[in-house]
PQR file with spaces between the fields and no chain letter, atoms N, CA, C, O and H, PARSE charges and radii, in Angstrom:
ATOM       1  N    MET     1       0.826   -1.186    0.000 -0.4000 1.5000
ATOM       2  CA   MET     1       0.000    0.000    0.000 -0.0000 2.0000
ATOM       3  C    MET     1       0.872    1.253    0.000  0.5500 1.7000
ATOM       4  O    MET     1       2.100    1.177    0.052 -0.5500 1.4000
ATOM       5  N    GLY     2       0.225    2.372   -0.057 -0.4000 1.5000
ATOM       6  CA   GLY     2       0.935    3.631    0.033 -0.0000 2.0000
ATOM       7  C    GLY     2       1.490    4.108   -1.291  0.5500 1.7000
ATOM       8  O    GLY     2       0.884    3.918   -2.345 -0.5500 1.4000
ATOM       9  H    GLY     2      -0.772    2.433   -0.099  0.4000 1.0000
ATOM      10  N    LEU     3       2.655    4.730   -1.219 -0.4000 1.5000
ATOM      11  CA   LEU     3       3.241    5.364   -2.392 -0.0000 2.0000
ATOM      12  C    LEU     3       3.598    4.388   -3.498  0.5500 1.7000
ATOM      13  O    LEU     3       3.536    4.739   -4.676 -0.5500 1.4000
ATOM      14  H    LEU     3       3.148    4.884   -0.362  0.4000 1.0000
ATOM      15  N    SER     4       3.972    3.168   -3.137 -0.4000 1.5000
ATOM      16  CA   SER     4       4.305    2.190   -4.175 -0.0000 2.0000
ATOM      17  C    SER     4       3.056    1.739   -4.930  0.5500 1.7000
ATOM      18  O    SER     4       3.149    1.371   -6.101 -0.5500 1.4000
ATOM      19  H    SER     4       4.022    2.883   -2.180  0.4000 1.0000
ATOM      20  N    THR     5       1.902    1.762   -4.287 -0.4000 1.5000
ATOM      21  CA   THR     5       0.651    1.370   -4.939 -0.0000 2.0000
ATOM      22  C    THR     5       0.312    2.299   -6.101  0.5500 1.7000
ATOM      23  O    THR     5      -0.199    1.848   -7.127 -0.5500 1.4000
ATOM      24  H    THR     5       1.827    2.061   -3.336  0.4000 1.0000
ATOM      25  N    ILE     6       0.588    3.577   -5.951 -0.4000 1.5000
ATOM      26  CA   ILE     6       0.309    4.525   -7.027 -0.0000 2.0000
ATOM      27  C    ILE     6       1.525    4.759   -7.920  0.5500 1.7000
ATOM      28  O    ILE     6       1.527    5.658   -8.760 -0.5500 1.4000
ATOM      29  H    ILE     6       1.003    3.943   -5.118  0.4000 1.0000
ATOM      30  N    ASP     7       2.556    3.938   -7.728 -0.4000 1.5000
ATOM      31  CA   ASP     7       3.786    4.013   -8.520 -0.0000 2.0000
ATOM      32  C    ASP     7       4.452    5.389   -8.428  0.5500 1.7000
ATOM      33  O    ASP     7       4.976    5.905   -9.415 -0.5500 1.4000
ATOM      34  H    ASP     7       2.555    3.208   -7.045  0.4000 1.0000
ATOM      35  N    ALA     8       4.421    5.973   -7.227 -0.4000 1.5000
ATOM      36  CA   ALA     8       5.022    7.287   -7.006 -0.0000 2.0000
ATOM      37  C    ALA     8       6.503    7.331   -7.364  0.5500 1.7000
ATOM      38  O    ALA     8       6.942    8.318   -7.954 -0.5500 1.4000
ATOM      39  H    ALA     8       3.995    5.554   -6.425  0.4000 1.0000
ATOM      40  N    PRO     9       7.298    6.305   -7.035 -0.5600 1.5000
ATOM      41  CA   PRO     9       8.712    6.382   -7.407  0.2800 2.0000
ATOM      42  C    PRO     9       8.922    6.583   -8.913  0.5500 1.7000
ATOM      43  O    PRO     9       9.845    7.288   -9.321 -0.5500 1.4000
ATOM      44  N    HIS    10       8.077    5.973   -9.731 -0.4000 1.5000
ATOM      45  CA   HIS    10       8.185    6.177  -11.183 -0.0000 2.0000
ATOM      46  C    HIS    10       7.885    7.640  -11.539  0.5500 1.7000
ATOM      47  O    HIS    10       8.589    8.245  -12.347 -0.5500 1.4000
ATOM      48  H    HIS    10       7.327    5.400   -9.400  0.4000 1.0000
ATOM      49  N    ALA    11       6.837    8.196  -10.931 -0.4000 1.5000
ATOM      50  CA   ALA    11       6.479    9.590  -11.194 -0.0000 2.0000
ATOM      51  C    ALA    11       7.591   10.529  -10.746  0.5500 1.7000
ATOM      52  O    ALA    11       7.882   11.512  -11.427 -0.5500 1.4000
ATOM      53  H    ALA    11       6.265    7.704  -10.275  0.4000 1.0000
ATOM      54  N    TRP    12       8.218   10.236   -9.604 -0.4000 1.5000
ATOM      55  CA   TRP    12       9.310   11.079   -9.124 -0.0000 2.0000
ATOM      56  C    TRP    12      10.480   11.070  -10.089  0.5500 1.7000
ATOM      57  O    TRP    12      11.235   12.040  -10.161 -0.5500 1.4000
ATOM      58  H    TRP    12       7.982    9.437   -9.051  0.4000 1.0000
ATOM      59  N    GLY    13      10.636    9.979  -10.833 -0.4000 1.5000
ATOM      60  CA   GLY    13      11.678    9.926  -11.847 -0.0000 2.0000
ATOM      61  C    GLY    13      11.424   10.903  -12.983  0.5500 1.7000
ATOM      62  O    GLY    13      12.358   11.335  -13.658 -0.5500 1.4000
ATOM      63  H    GLY    13      10.022    9.192  -10.774  0.4000 1.0000
ATOM      64  N    LEU    14      10.163   11.250  -13.193 -0.4000 1.5000
ATOM      65  CA   LEU    14       9.800   12.205  -14.241 -0.0000 2.0000
ATOM      66  C    LEU    14       9.914   13.639  -13.748  0.5500 1.7000
ATOM      67  O    LEU    14      10.398   14.512  -14.469 -0.5500 1.4000
ATOM      68  H    LEU    14       9.404   10.899  -12.645  0.4000 1.0000
ATOM      69  N    SER    15       9.464   13.885  -12.512 -0.4000 1.5000
ATOM      70  CA   SER    15       9.501   15.237  -11.957 -0.0000 2.0000
ATOM      71  C    SER    15       9.299   15.186  -10.449  0.5500 1.7000
ATOM      72  O    SER    15       8.509   14.383   -9.953 -0.5500 1.4000
ATOM      73  H    SER    15       9.070   13.176  -11.927  0.4000 1.0000
ATOM      74  N    ARG    16      10.012   16.040   -9.720 -0.4000 1.5000
ATOM      75  CA   ARG    16       9.828   16.166   -8.268 -0.0000 2.0000
ATOM      76  C    ARG    16       9.162   17.505   -7.952  0.5500 1.7000
ATOM      77  O    ARG    16       9.153   17.949   -6.804 -0.5500 1.4000
ATOM      78  H    ARG    16      10.654   16.692  -10.123  0.4000 1.0000
ATOM      79  N    GLY    17       8.610   18.135   -8.975 -0.4000 1.5000
ATOM      80  CA   GLY    17       7.944   19.417   -8.769 -0.0000 2.0000
ATOM      81  C    GLY    17       8.850   20.572   -9.120  0.5500 1.7000
ATOM      82  O    GLY    17       9.998   20.385   -9.525 -0.5500 1.4000
ATOM      83  H    GLY    17       8.617   17.775   -9.907  0.4000 1.0000
ATOM      84  N    SER    18       8.319   21.767   -8.959 -0.4000 1.5000
ATOM      85  CA   SER    18       9.059   22.977   -9.280 -0.0000 2.0000
ATOM      86  C    SER    18       8.584   24.104   -8.375  0.5500 1.7000
ATOM      87  O    SER    18       7.380   24.259   -8.170 -0.5500 1.4000
ATOM      88  H    SER    18       7.387   21.919   -8.630  0.4000 1.0000
ATOM      89  N    PRO    19       9.504   24.894   -7.831 -0.5600 1.5000
ATOM      90  CA   PRO    19       9.097   26.018   -6.986  0.2800 2.0000
ATOM      91  C    PRO    19       8.310   27.077   -7.757  0.5500 1.7000
ATOM      92  O    PRO    19       7.671   27.936   -7.148 -0.5500 1.4000
ATOM      93  N    SER    20       8.348   27.025   -9.087 -0.4000 1.5000
ATOM      94  CA   SER    20       7.605   28.007   -9.877 -0.0000 2.0000
ATOM      95  C    SER    20       6.118   27.662   -9.984  0.5500 1.7000
ATOM      96  O    SER    20       5.324   28.479  -10.451 -0.5500 1.4000
ATOM      97  H    SER    20       8.866   26.327   -9.582  0.4000 1.0000
ATOM      98  N    VAL    21       5.741   26.453   -9.553 -0.4000 1.5000
ATOM      99  CA   VAL    21       4.338   26.037   -9.610 -0.0000 2.0000
ATOM     100  C    VAL    21       3.632   26.493   -8.333  0.5500 1.7000
ATOM     101  O    VAL    21       4.096   26.213   -7.228 -0.5500 1.4000
ATOM     102  H    VAL    21       6.387   25.790   -9.174  0.4000 1.0000
ATOM     103  N    LEU    22       2.519   27.190   -8.488 -0.4000 1.5000
ATOM     104  CA   LEU    22       1.734   27.685   -7.361 -0.0000 2.0000
ATOM     105  C    LEU    22       0.474   26.832   -7.234  0.5500 1.7000
ATOM     106  O    LEU    22      -0.269   26.667   -8.202 -0.5500 1.4000
ATOM     107  H    LEU    22       2.142   27.418   -9.385  0.4000 1.0000
ATOM     108  N    ILE    23       0.236   26.290   -6.041 -0.4000 1.5000
ATOM     109  CA   ILE    23      -0.942   25.460   -5.781 -0.0000 2.0000
ATOM     110  C    ILE    23      -1.862   26.218   -4.832  0.5500 1.7000
ATOM     111  O    ILE    23      -1.422   26.677   -3.778 -0.5500 1.4000
ATOM     112  H    ILE    23       0.840   26.424   -5.255  0.4000 1.0000
ATOM     113  N    ALA    24      -3.120   26.350   -5.193 -0.4000 1.5000
ATOM     114  CA   ALA    24      -4.111   26.967   -4.307 -0.0000 2.0000
ATOM     115  C    ALA    24      -4.847   25.864   -3.559  0.5500 1.7000
ATOM     116  O    ALA    24      -5.390   24.947   -4.175 -0.5500 1.4000
ATOM     117  H    ALA    24      -3.477   25.977   -6.049  0.4000 1.0000
ATOM     118  N    VAL    25      -4.868   25.951   -2.240 -0.4000 1.5000
ATOM     119  CA   VAL    25      -5.629   25.008   -1.422 -0.0000 2.0000
ATOM     120  C    VAL    25      -6.817   25.782   -0.861  0.5500 1.7000
ATOM     121  O    VAL    25      -6.661   26.640    0.008 -0.5500 1.4000
ATOM     122  H    VAL    25      -4.427   26.696   -1.739  0.4000 1.0000
ATOM     123  N    ILE    26      -7.994   25.469   -1.365 -0.4000 1.5000
ATOM     124  CA   ILE    26      -9.213   26.129   -0.905 -0.0000 2.0000
ATOM     125  C    ILE    26      -9.894   25.153    0.048  0.5500 1.7000
ATOM     126  O    ILE    26     -10.623   24.253   -0.369 -0.5500 1.4000
ATOM     127  H    ILE    26      -8.120   24.772   -2.071  0.4000 1.0000
ATOM     128  N    ASP    27      -9.639   25.356    1.331 -0.4000 1.5000
ATOM     129  CA   ASP    27     -10.068   24.395    2.346 -0.0000 2.0000
ATOM     130  C    ASP    27     -10.190   25.130    3.672  0.5500 1.7000
ATOM     131  O    ASP    27     -10.542   26.310    3.693 -0.5500 1.4000
ATOM     132  H    ASP    27      -9.048   26.087    1.670  0.4000 1.0000
ATOM     133  N    SER    28      -9.905   24.453    4.773 -0.4000 1.5000
ATOM     134  CA   SER    28     -10.070   25.023    6.113 -0.0000 2.0000
ATOM     135  C    SER    28      -8.904   25.902    6.546  0.5500 1.7000
ATOM     136  O    SER    28      -8.898   26.391    7.676 -0.5500 1.4000
ATOM     137  H    SER    28      -9.619   23.495    4.756  0.4000 1.0000
ATOM     138  N    GLY    29      -7.921   26.115    5.682 -0.4000 1.5000
ATOM     139  CA   GLY    29      -6.725   26.882    6.004 -0.0000 2.0000
ATOM     140  C    GLY    29      -5.518   25.966    6.041  0.5500 1.7000
ATOM     141  O    GLY    29      -5.631   24.771    5.769 -0.5500 1.4000
ATOM     142  H    GLY    29      -7.926   25.718    4.764  0.4000 1.0000
ATOM     143  N    ILE    30      -4.367   26.519    6.374 -0.4000 1.5000
ATOM     144  CA   ILE    30      -3.129   25.741    6.474 -0.0000 2.0000
ATOM     145  C    ILE    30      -2.384   26.213    7.718  0.5500 1.7000
ATOM     146  O    ILE    30      -2.309   27.412    7.987 -0.5500 1.4000
ATOM     147  H    ILE    30      -4.275   27.490    6.595  0.4000 1.0000
ATOM     148  N    ASP    31      -1.839   25.273    8.468 -0.4000 1.5000
ATOM     149  CA   ASP    31      -1.038   25.608    9.650 -0.0000 2.0000
ATOM     150  C    ASP    31       0.293   26.180    9.171  0.5500 1.7000
ATOM     151  O    ASP    31       1.116   25.435    8.638 -0.5500 1.4000
ATOM     152  H    ASP    31      -1.900   24.299    8.250  0.4000 1.0000
ATOM     153  N    PRO    32       0.529   27.483    9.344 -0.5600 1.5000
ATOM     154  CA   PRO    32       1.760   28.095    8.840  0.2800 2.0000
ATOM     155  C    PRO    32       3.020   27.646    9.579  0.5500 1.7000
ATOM     156  O    PRO    32       4.130   27.892    9.108 -0.5500 1.4000
ATOM     157  N    ALA    33       2.862   26.995   10.728 -0.4000 1.5000
ATOM     158  CA   ALA    33       4.018   26.524   11.494 -0.0000 2.0000
ATOM     159  C    ALA    33       4.344   25.061   11.219  0.5500 1.7000
ATOM     160  O    ALA    33       5.284   24.526   11.807 -0.5500 1.4000
ATOM     161  H    ALA    33       1.960   26.796   11.111  0.4000 1.0000
ATOM     162  N    HIS    34       3.597   24.404   10.342 -0.4000 1.5000
ATOM     163  CA   HIS    34       3.863   22.988   10.064 -0.0000 2.0000
ATOM     164  C    HIS    34       5.259   22.869    9.450  0.5500 1.7000
ATOM     165  O    HIS    34       5.536   23.510    8.436 -0.5500 1.4000
ATOM     166  H    HIS    34       2.834   24.838    9.864  0.4000 1.0000
ATOM     167  N    PRO    35       6.143   22.063   10.041 -0.5600 1.5000
ATOM     168  CA   PRO    35       7.537   22.006    9.588  0.2800 2.0000
ATOM     169  C    PRO    35       7.708   21.530    8.148  0.5500 1.7000
ATOM     170  O    PRO    35       8.714   21.853    7.516 -0.5500 1.4000
ATOM     171  N    ASP    36       6.767   20.785    7.624 -0.4000 1.5000
ATOM     172  CA   ASP    36       6.878   20.298    6.253 -0.0000 2.0000
ATOM     173  C    ASP    36       6.347   21.301    5.237  0.5500 1.7000
ATOM     174  O    ASP    36       6.570   21.145    4.036 -0.5500 1.4000
ATOM     175  H    ASP    36       5.950   20.523    8.138  0.4000 1.0000
ATOM     176  N    LEU    37       5.649   22.324    5.706 -0.4000 1.5000
ATOM     177  CA   LEU    37       5.004   23.258    4.785 -0.0000 2.0000
ATOM     178  C    LEU    37       5.441   24.708    4.952  0.5500 1.7000
ATOM     179  O    LEU    37       5.274   25.505    4.029 -0.5500 1.4000
ATOM     180  H    LEU    37       5.467   22.451    6.682  0.4000 1.0000
ATOM     181  N    GLN    38       6.001   25.069    6.112 -0.4000 1.5000
ATOM     182  CA   GLN    38       6.226   26.478    6.416 -0.0000 2.0000
ATOM     183  C    GLN    38       7.082   27.212    5.385  0.5500 1.7000
ATOM     184  O    GLN    38       6.876   28.406    5.170 -0.5500 1.4000
ATOM     185  H    GLN    38       6.137   24.421    6.862  0.4000 1.0000
ATOM     186  N    ALA    39       8.013   26.549    4.755 -0.4000 1.5000
ATOM     187  CA   ALA    39       8.841   27.213    3.745 -0.0000 2.0000
ATOM     188  C    ALA    39       8.149   27.262    2.384  0.5500 1.7000
ATOM     189  O    ALA    39       8.685   27.829    1.432 -0.5500 1.4000
ATOM     190  H    ALA    39       8.180   25.579    4.929  0.4000 1.0000
ATOM     191  N    LYS    40       6.967   26.669    2.294 -0.4000 1.5000
ATOM     192  CA   LYS    40       6.278   26.570    1.008 -0.0000 2.0000
ATOM     193  C    LYS    40       4.967   27.350    0.959  0.5500 1.7000
ATOM     194  O    LYS    40       4.278   27.335   -0.061 -0.5500 1.4000
ATOM     195  H    LYS    40       6.532   26.208    3.067  0.4000 1.0000
ATOM     196  N    ILE    41       4.618   28.024    2.039 -0.4000 1.5000
ATOM     197  CA   ILE    41       3.334   28.725    2.115 -0.0000 2.0000
ATOM     198  C    ILE    41       3.521   30.204    1.799  0.5500 1.7000
ATOM     199  O    ILE    41       4.423   30.854    2.327 -0.5500 1.4000
ATOM     200  H    ILE    41       5.177   28.036    2.868  0.4000 1.0000
ATOM     201  N    ARG    42       2.659   30.725    0.931 -0.4000 1.5000
ATOM     202  CA   ARG    42       2.635   32.165    0.648 -0.0000 2.0000
ATOM     203  C    ARG    42       1.556   32.791    1.516  0.5500 1.7000
ATOM     204  O    ARG    42       0.366   32.648    1.234 -0.5500 1.4000
ATOM     205  H    ARG    42       1.926   30.197    0.502  0.4000 1.0000
ATOM     206  N    THR    43       1.970   33.482    2.568 -0.4000 1.5000
ATOM     207  CA   THR    43       0.999   34.097    3.474 -0.0000 2.0000
ATOM     208  C    THR    43       0.552   35.477    2.992  0.5500 1.7000
ATOM     209  O    THR    43      -0.351   36.075    3.578 -0.5500 1.4000
ATOM     210  H    THR    43       2.937   33.598    2.797  0.4000 1.0000
ATOM     211  N    ASP    44       1.168   35.978    1.946 -0.4000 1.5000
ATOM     212  CA   ASP    44       0.783   37.292    1.424 -0.0000 2.0000
ATOM     213  C    ASP    44      -0.486   37.241    0.575  0.5500 1.7000
ATOM     214  O    ASP    44      -1.017   38.284    0.195 -0.5500 1.4000
ATOM     215  H    ASP    44       1.902   35.492    1.471  0.4000 1.0000
ATOM     216  N    ILE    45      -0.975   36.039    0.275 -0.4000 1.5000
ATOM     217  CA   ILE    45      -2.173   35.920   -0.554 -0.0000 2.0000
ATOM     218  C    ILE    45      -3.259   35.097    0.136  0.5500 1.7000
ATOM     219  O    ILE    45      -4.149   34.571   -0.533 -0.5500 1.4000
ATOM     220  H    ILE    45      -0.544   35.191    0.583  0.4000 1.0000
ATOM     221  N    ASP    46      -3.199   34.977    1.468 -0.4000 1.5000
ATOM     222  CA   ASP    46      -4.211   34.233    2.233 -0.0000 2.0000
ATOM     223  C    ASP    46      -5.543   34.970    2.231  0.5500 1.7000
ATOM     224  O    ASP    46      -5.591   36.197    2.132 -0.5500 1.4000
ATOM     225  H    ASP    46      -2.476   35.404    2.011  0.4000 1.0000
ATOM     226  N    TYR    47      -6.615   34.209    2.343 -0.4000 1.5000
ATOM     227  CA   TYR    47      -7.922   34.795    2.634 -0.0000 2.0000
ATOM     228  C    TYR    47      -8.776   33.760    3.333  0.5500 1.7000
ATOM     229  O    TYR    47      -8.858   32.613    2.894 -0.5500 1.4000
ATOM     230  H    TYR    47      -6.577   33.213    2.424  0.4000 1.0000
ATOM     231  N    ASP    48      -9.407   34.158    4.410 -0.4000 1.5000
ATOM     232  CA   ASP    48     -10.294   33.296    5.186 -0.0000 2.0000
ATOM     233  C    ASP    48     -11.732   33.686    4.846  0.5500 1.7000
ATOM     234  O    ASP    48     -12.232   34.711    5.308 -0.5500 1.4000
ATOM     235  H    ASP    48      -9.340   35.090    4.767  0.4000 1.0000
ATOM     236  N    PHE    49     -12.387   32.861    4.037 -0.4000 1.5000
ATOM     237  CA   PHE    49     -13.750   33.161    3.612 -0.0000 2.0000
ATOM     238  C    PHE    49     -14.764   32.981    4.741  0.5500 1.7000
ATOM     239  O    PHE    49     -15.856   33.545    4.679 -0.5500 1.4000
ATOM     240  H    PHE    49     -11.981   32.027    3.662  0.4000 1.0000
ATOM     241  N    VAL    50     -14.424   32.215    5.761 -0.4000 1.5000
ATOM     242  CA   VAL    50     -15.325   32.030    6.899 -0.0000 2.0000
ATOM     243  C    VAL    50     -15.206   33.219    7.847  0.5500 1.7000
ATOM     244  O    VAL    50     -16.208   33.837    8.206 -0.5500 1.4000
ATOM     245  H    VAL    50     -13.536   31.758    5.812  0.4000 1.0000
ATOM     246  N    GLY    51     -13.979   33.536    8.250 -0.4000 1.5000
ATOM     247  CA   GLY    51     -13.747   34.657    9.157 -0.0000 2.0000
ATOM     248  C    GLY    51     -13.686   36.001    8.455  0.5500 1.7000
ATOM     249  O    GLY    51     -13.635   37.045    9.105 -0.5500 1.4000
ATOM     250  H    GLY    51     -13.164   33.035    7.959  0.4000 1.0000
ATOM     251  N    GLU    52     -13.693   35.976    7.120 -0.4000 1.5000
ATOM     252  CA   GLU    52     -13.623   37.178    6.288 -0.0000 2.0000
ATOM     253  C    GLU    52     -12.455   38.082    6.660  0.5500 1.7000
ATOM     254  O    GLU    52     -12.619   39.283    6.877 -0.5500 1.4000
ATOM     255  H    GLU    52     -13.735   35.128    6.592  0.4000 1.0000
ATOM     256  N    ASP    53     -11.271   37.475    6.728 -0.4000 1.5000
ATOM     257  CA   ASP    53     -10.048   38.234    6.953 -0.0000 2.0000
ATOM     258  C    ASP    53      -8.915   37.584    6.167  0.5500 1.7000
ATOM     259  O    ASP    53      -9.137   36.620    5.434 -0.5500 1.4000
ATOM     260  H    ASP    53     -11.139   36.499    6.551  0.4000 1.0000
ATOM     261  N    ASP    54      -7.712   38.105    6.319 -0.4000 1.5000
ATOM     262  CA   ASP    54      -6.582   37.573    5.545 -0.0000 2.0000
ATOM     263  C    ASP    54      -5.709   36.611    6.349  0.5500 1.7000
ATOM     264  O    ASP    54      -4.531   36.442    6.033 -0.5500 1.4000
ATOM     265  H    ASP    54      -7.531   38.887    6.914  0.4000 1.0000
ATOM     266  N    VAL    55      -6.262   35.986    7.370 -0.4000 1.5000
ATOM     267  CA   VAL    55      -5.534   35.006    8.170 -0.0000 2.0000
ATOM     268  C    VAL    55      -6.205   33.649    7.976  0.5500 1.7000
ATOM     269  O    VAL    55      -7.215   33.348    8.611 -0.5500 1.4000
ATOM     270  H    VAL    55      -7.219   36.124    7.626  0.4000 1.0000
ATOM     271  N    ALA    56      -5.638   32.843    7.102 -0.4000 1.5000
ATOM     272  CA   ALA    56      -6.245   31.549    6.757 -0.0000 2.0000
ATOM     273  C    ALA    56      -5.582   30.401    7.515  0.5500 1.7000
ATOM     274  O    ALA    56      -5.161   29.415    6.909 -0.5500 1.4000
ATOM     275  H    ALA    56      -4.816   33.087    6.586  0.4000 1.0000
ATOM     276  N    GLU    57      -5.489   30.528    8.841 -0.4000 1.5000
ATOM     277  CA   GLU    57      -4.915   29.457    9.653 -0.0000 2.0000
ATOM     278  C    GLU    57      -5.934   28.340    9.825  0.5500 1.7000
ATOM     279  O    GLU    57      -7.134   28.592    9.927 -0.5500 1.4000
ATOM     280  H    GLU    57      -5.830   31.329    9.333  0.4000 1.0000
ATOM     281  N    ASP    58      -5.453   27.121    9.857 -0.4000 1.5000
ATOM     282  CA   ASP    58      -6.302   25.932    9.909 -0.0000 2.0000
ATOM     283  C    ASP    58      -6.738   25.636   11.337  0.5500 1.7000
ATOM     284  O    ASP    58      -5.899   25.411   12.209 -0.5500 1.4000
ATOM     285  H    ASP    58      -4.478   26.916    9.774  0.4000 1.0000
ATOM     286  N    GLU    59      -8.031   25.636   11.578 -0.4000 1.5000
ATOM     287  CA   GLU    59      -8.556   25.363   12.917 -0.0000 2.0000
ATOM     288  C    GLU    59      -8.942   23.907   13.123  0.5500 1.7000
ATOM     289  O    GLU    59      -9.163   23.485   14.259 -0.5500 1.4000
ATOM     290  H    GLU    59      -8.712   25.819   10.870  0.4000 1.0000
ATOM     291  N    CYS    60      -9.030   23.125   12.040 -0.4000 1.5000
ATOM     292  CA   CYS    60      -9.438   21.723   12.215 -0.0000 2.0000
ATOM     293  C    CYS    60      -8.432   20.726   11.636  0.5500 1.7000
ATOM     294  O    CYS    60      -8.561   19.527   11.880 -0.5500 1.4000
ATOM     295  H    CYS    60      -8.851   23.467   11.118  0.4000 1.0000
ATOM     296  N    GLY    61      -7.441   21.185   10.883 -0.4000 1.5000
ATOM     297  CA   GLY    61      -6.394   20.301   10.382 -0.0000 2.0000
ATOM     298  C    GLY    61      -6.605   19.756    8.986  0.5500 1.7000
ATOM     299  O    GLY    61      -5.669   19.226    8.386 -0.5500 1.4000
ATOM     300  H    GLY    61      -7.336   22.159   10.685  0.4000 1.0000
ATOM     301  N    HIS    62      -7.815   19.872    8.451 -0.4000 1.5000
ATOM     302  CA   HIS    62      -8.091   19.273    7.142 -0.0000 2.0000
ATOM     303  C    HIS    62      -7.311   19.956    6.018  0.5500 1.7000
ATOM     304  O    HIS    62      -6.715   19.279    5.181 -0.5500 1.4000
ATOM     305  H    HIS    62      -8.576   20.302    8.938  0.4000 1.0000
ATOM     306  N    GLY    63      -7.310   21.276    5.992 -0.4000 1.5000
ATOM     307  CA   GLY    63      -6.588   21.998    4.947 -0.0000 2.0000
ATOM     308  C    GLY    63      -5.091   21.736    4.993  0.5500 1.7000
ATOM     309  O    GLY    63      -4.447   21.640    3.949 -0.5500 1.4000
ATOM     310  H    GLY    63      -7.794   21.827    6.672  0.4000 1.0000
ATOM     311  N    THR    64      -4.533   21.621    6.188 -0.4000 1.5000
ATOM     312  CA   THR    64      -3.114   21.298    6.337 -0.0000 2.0000
ATOM     313  C    THR    64      -2.833   19.908    5.789  0.5500 1.7000
ATOM     314  O    THR    64      -1.815   19.692    5.132 -0.5500 1.4000
ATOM     315  H    THR    64      -5.057   21.699    7.036  0.4000 1.0000
ATOM     316  N    HIS    65      -3.725   18.971    6.054 -0.4000 1.5000
ATOM     317  CA   HIS    65      -3.572   17.608    5.533 -0.0000 2.0000
ATOM     318  C    HIS    65      -3.591   17.620    4.001  0.5500 1.7000
ATOM     319  O    HIS    65      -2.749   16.989    3.362 -0.5500 1.4000
ATOM     320  H    HIS    65      -4.553   19.146    6.588  0.4000 1.0000
ATOM     321  N    VAL    66      -4.542   18.331    3.424 -0.4000 1.5000
ATOM     322  CA   VAL    66      -4.648   18.417    1.964 -0.0000 2.0000
ATOM     323  C    VAL    66      -3.400   19.084    1.373  0.5500 1.7000
ATOM     324  O    VAL    66      -2.868   18.618    0.365 -0.5500 1.4000
ATOM     325  H    VAL    66      -5.226   18.844    3.943  0.4000 1.0000
ATOM     326  N    ALA    67      -2.937   20.162    1.991 -0.4000 1.5000
ATOM     327  CA   ALA    67      -1.729   20.840    1.517 -0.0000 2.0000
ATOM     328  C    ALA    67      -0.517   19.923    1.612  0.5500 1.7000
ATOM     329  O    ALA    67       0.365   19.960    0.754 -0.5500 1.4000
ATOM     330  H    ALA    67      -3.369   20.541    2.809  0.4000 1.0000
ATOM     331  N    GLY    68      -0.473   19.101    2.657 -0.4000 1.5000
ATOM     332  CA   GLY    68       0.623   18.144    2.809 -0.0000 2.0000
ATOM     333  C    GLY    68       0.646   17.122    1.695  0.5500 1.7000
ATOM     334  O    GLY    68       1.715   16.754    1.209 -0.5500 1.4000
ATOM     335  H    GLY    68      -1.189   19.071    3.354  0.4000 1.0000
ATOM     336  N    ILE    69      -0.530   16.656    1.284 -0.4000 1.5000
ATOM     337  CA   ILE    69      -0.597   15.715    0.165 -0.0000 2.0000
ATOM     338  C    ILE    69      -0.045   16.369   -1.096  0.5500 1.7000
ATOM     339  O    ILE    69       0.662   15.729   -1.875 -0.5500 1.4000
ATOM     340  H    ILE    69      -1.399   16.954    1.679  0.4000 1.0000
ATOM     341  N    ALA    70      -0.365   17.632   -1.293 -0.4000 1.5000
ATOM     342  CA   ALA    70       0.044   18.332   -2.509 -0.0000 2.0000
ATOM     343  C    ALA    70       1.497   18.792   -2.498  0.5500 1.7000
ATOM     344  O    ALA    70       2.143   18.796   -3.545 -0.5500 1.4000
ATOM     345  H    ALA    70      -0.939   18.152   -0.660  0.4000 1.0000
ATOM     346  N    ALA    71       2.030   19.183   -1.329 -0.4000 1.5000
ATOM     347  CA   ALA    71       3.311   19.885   -1.358 -0.0000 2.0000
ATOM     348  C    ALA    71       4.353   19.472   -0.329  0.5500 1.7000
ATOM     349  O    ALA    71       5.478   19.968   -0.386 -0.5500 1.4000
ATOM     350  H    ALA    71       1.505   19.180   -0.478  0.4000 1.0000
ATOM     351  N    ALA    72       4.032   18.593    0.603 -0.4000 1.5000
ATOM     352  CA   ALA    72       5.012   18.237    1.637 -0.0000 2.0000
ATOM     353  C    ALA    72       6.149   17.393    1.069  0.5500 1.7000
ATOM     354  O    ALA    72       5.995   16.728    0.045 -0.5500 1.4000
ATOM     355  H    ALA    72       3.118   18.190    0.649  0.4000 1.0000
ATOM     356  N    ASP    73       7.279   17.433    1.744 -0.4000 1.5000
ATOM     357  CA   ASP    73       8.396   16.569    1.368 -0.0000 2.0000
ATOM     358  C    ASP    73       8.041   15.127    1.709  0.5500 1.7000
ATOM     359  O    ASP    73       7.292   14.870    2.651 -0.5500 1.4000
ATOM     360  H    ASP    73       7.404   17.974    2.576  0.4000 1.0000
ATOM     361  N    THR    74       8.581   14.199    0.944 -0.4000 1.5000
ATOM     362  CA   THR    74       8.258   12.782    1.120 -0.0000 2.0000
ATOM     363  C    THR    74       9.330   12.067    1.926  0.5500 1.7000
ATOM     364  O    THR    74      10.521   12.332    1.769 -0.5500 1.4000
ATOM     365  H    THR    74       9.190   14.408    0.180  0.4000 1.0000
ATOM     366  N    ASP    75       8.896   11.159    2.788 -0.4000 1.5000
ATOM     367  CA   ASP    75       9.786   10.276    3.543 -0.0000 2.0000
ATOM     368  C    ASP    75      10.861   11.006    4.338  0.5500 1.7000
ATOM     369  O    ASP    75      12.015   10.578    4.365 -0.5500 1.4000
ATOM     370  H    ASP    75       7.928   10.944    2.915  0.4000 1.0000
ATOM     371  N    ASN    76      10.481   12.115    4.990 -0.4000 1.5000
ATOM     372  CA   ASN    76      11.458   12.832    5.805 -0.0000 2.0000
ATOM     373  C    ASN    76      11.193   12.662    7.300  0.5500 1.7000
ATOM     374  O    ASN    76      11.810   13.337    8.123 -0.5500 1.4000
ATOM     375  H    ASN    76       9.544   12.462    4.968  0.4000 1.0000
ATOM     376  N    GLY    77      10.275   11.757    7.649 -0.4000 1.5000
ATOM     377  CA   GLY    77      10.027   11.450    9.049 -0.0000 2.0000
ATOM     378  C    GLY    77       9.029   12.349    9.744  0.5500 1.7000
ATOM     379  O    GLY    77       8.798   12.193   10.943 -0.5500 1.4000
ATOM     380  H    GLY    77       9.774   11.208    6.980  0.4000 1.0000
ATOM     381  N    ILE    78       8.432   13.283    9.032 -0.4000 1.5000
ATOM     382  CA   ILE    78       7.438   14.182    9.647 -0.0000 2.0000
ATOM     383  C    ILE    78       6.054   13.635    9.367  0.5500 1.7000
ATOM     384  O    ILE    78       5.060   14.227    9.788 -0.5500 1.4000
ATOM     385  H    ILE    78       8.619   13.410    8.058  0.4000 1.0000
């Protein structure tokens, strides 16, 4: 199960991503202190549609989880 099931190692051979690619996560927010994501989050373009402010911090963890799937480093023990 896991990454080998979706043949992730083969995909990583094609590309490991690019810092020039911007991903929008429209969810419950993102924890800006998460060690796997903090260097990858643009806080200058946040918006909280629930609280109607520019602080999109995650109060339930779902958005951070989704952002981790999209952008976290793999197999680093976090």
